[in-house]
C-alpha positions as CSV (number, residue, x, y, z in Angstrom):
1,M,221.0,244.2,74.3
2,K,222.9,246.9,72.4
3,Q,220.3,247.1,70.0
4,Y,217.7,247.7,72.6
5,I,219.7,250.6,74.3
6,E,220.2,252.1,70.8
7,H,216.4,251.9,70.5
8,L,215.7,253.6,73.7
9,K,218.3,256.6,73.1
10,K,216.5,257.1,69.4
11,R,213.2,257.1,71.2
12,A,214.5,259.5,73.9
13,N,215.8,261.8,71.2
14,S,212.4,261.7,69.5
15,L,210.6,262.7,72.5
16,K,213.0,265.6,73.2
17,R,212.4,266.6,69.4
18,E,208.5,266.4,69.9
19,T,208.6,268.6,73.2
20,Y,210.5,271.1,71.6
21,A,208.2,271.1,68.6
22,L,205.3,271.5,70.9
23,Y,207.3,274.4,72.7
24,L,207.6,276.1,69.3
25,A,204.0,275.4,68.2
26,Y,202.8,277.2,71.2
27,S,204.1,280.5,70.0
28,D,202.6,279.9,66.5
29,P,199.4,282.1,65.9
30,R,197.8,279.2,64.1
31,V,197.5,276.9,66.8
32,P,194.1,277.0,68.6
33,W,194.1,278.3,72.4
34,Y,193.1,275.0,74.0
35,A,195.8,273.1,72.0
36,K,198.2,275.9,73.6
37,V,197.2,274.9,76.9
38,V,197.9,271.7,76.6
39,C,201.3,272.3,75.0
40,A,201.9,274.7,78.0
41,C,201.2,271.9,80.4
42,I,202.9,269.1,78.8
43,V,206.1,271.2,78.1
44,G,206.1,272.4,81.8
45,Y,206.0,268.9,83.2
46,V,208.6,267.6,81.1
47,L,210.8,270.4,81.8
48,S,210.1,270.6,85.5
49,P,212.1,268.9,88.1
50,I,209.0,268.1,90.3
51,D,207.2,265.0,89.3
52,L,203.7,264.1,89.9
53,I,204.9,261.1,91.6
54,P,208.5,261.2,92.8
55,D,211.1,258.9,91.1
56,F,212.2,257.5,94.3
57,I,209.0,255.5,94.7
58,P,209.5,252.2,93.1
59,V,207.8,251.3,89.8
60,L,205.3,254.3,90.3
61,G,208.1,257.1,90.1
62,Y,209.0,256.2,86.5
63,L,205.6,254.9,85.5
64,D,204.2,258.4,85.5
65,D,206.9,259.5,83.1
66,L,206.2,256.6,80.9
67,I,202.5,257.0,80.8
68,I,201.8,260.9,81.2
69,V,204.4,262.3,78.8
70,P,203.9,260.3,75.7
71,A,199.9,260.5,76.5
72,G,200.1,264.1,76.9
73,L,202.6,264.7,73.9
74,T,200.2,262.6,71.8
75,L,197.1,264.6,72.6
76,A,198.7,267.7,72.0
77,I,200.1,266.6,68.6
78,K,196.6,265.7,67.8
79,L,195.0,269.3,68.6
80,I,197.7,271.3,66.5
81,P,197.2,271.4,62.9
82,E,199.6,269.0,60.9
83,E,201.1,271.7,58.7
84,V,202.0,273.6,61.9
85,M,203.2,270.5,63.5
86,S,205.4,269.5,60.7
87,E,207.2,273.1,60.2
88,C,207.7,272.9,64.1
89,R,209.2,269.4,63.8
90,S,211.8,270.5,61.1
91,K,212.7,273.8,63.0
92,A,213.3,271.6,66.1
93,E,215.4,269.1,64.3
94,M,217.4,271.8,62.9
95,K,217.7,273.6,66.4
96,M,218.7,270.0,68.3
97,N,221.4,269.6,65.5
98,Q,223.1,272.7,66.2
99,K,226.1,273.2,68.8
100,W,224.5,275.2,71.9
101,P,226.8,277.8,73.4
102,K,227.5,277.4,76.8
103,N,226.0,280.0,79.0
104,Y,227.8,279.8,82.4
105,L,226.3,283.0,83.6
106,V,222.7,281.5,83.2
107,A,223.6,278.2,84.9
108,A,225.0,280.2,87.8
109,I,222.0,282.2,88.3
110,I,219.7,278.9,88.1
111,V,222.3,277.2,90.9
112,A,222.0,280.6,93.0
113,I,218.1,280.7,92.8
114,W,217.9,276.8,93.8
115,F,220.6,277.4,96.7
116,S,218.7,280.5,97.8
117,L,215.6,278.4,98.0
118,I,217.3,275.6,99.8
119,L,218.7,278.1,102.5
120,L,215.2,279.7,102.8
121,S,213.7,276.4,103.5
122,V,216.3,275.5,105.9
123,K,215.6,278.7,107.7
124,L,211.8,278.5,107.7
125,I,211.9,275.0,109.1
126,Y,214.5,276.0,111.8
127,I,212.0,278.7,112.7
128,A,209.0,276.5,112.8
129,F,210.6,273.9,114.9
130,Y,213.1,275.6,117.2
131,R,211.6,278.5,118.1
């Protein structure tokens, strides 16, 4: 069981590295435009807090993450030239091994944006149902 958990952790780190490598490949001028479109869609889906199928739906909620993300990563990697992808993988590995500075200001701004959106939603619901 412990080996299986370690295997899953390695696989998750691999997916993170590949996603970051795709993010780096997106800005490379040697990557064709159609590969950039696929990269943008996949990286956007992976980083988005909104899923195609919500995770609280039993089985299907996680199934989309288990199928869409690896399939999209595979497609994007096949569309990117191999030398570009290997450079981006090495850059991603170096960046992921660095210690990241904690930026509390950015975190506070993101929390403020989410809080504002929640308040706006509550206000709109209140106006829609109670006026």
